[in-house]
Residue, then its C-alpha position, 0 to 999 in steps of 0.5 A: l353372695d347370699g344365695i350361694p351354698a358354702p361349698d360353691l362359695d369356696q369354689s367361687i372364691l378359689i377361682l378369683p384372681n388375687r387382685m380381686l381379693y382387695s375388692l372382696l375384702l372391701y365388700c366384706q367390710q361394707a357388708m358388716d355395716g348392713t344386715m348381711v353379717g352372716t354372709a360377710a363372715n362366711v366370705f371372710n372366713a373362706v377368703m382367709r382360709l384359702y388366701f391366708k399367706e397372700i393376705v398377710a404378706d400384702k401390707q395394703l390389706q392389713p388395715i382392712l383386716s383389722t377393721i373387718s376383725e373389729k366389726l365382725r367381733t362386735r356384730l357377732d357379740r351382739l348376735d350372741t347376746l341376742y341369741l342367749f337372751n332369746m334362749a333364756a326367754l324361751q326357757y322361762q316360759 
């Protein structure tokens, strides 16, 4: 999924059957623990944009959604801090 451009990623997710959403969200949850945070965030955002009503209605997916949300927020906060630190260091020089 890392090499797929964003418009093609949306199209790829759109043709997935609804029963595969659980597997895709589990993939996002596992990818948040690794180095593919950006890809997982893009996939998660695309899935939520395309299948929001179906995901919210499915009680089985709600624990996964909360876990992904927490991990995504934590990882993106760390990346934001790192980015701001690097920008401050570049401006200092």
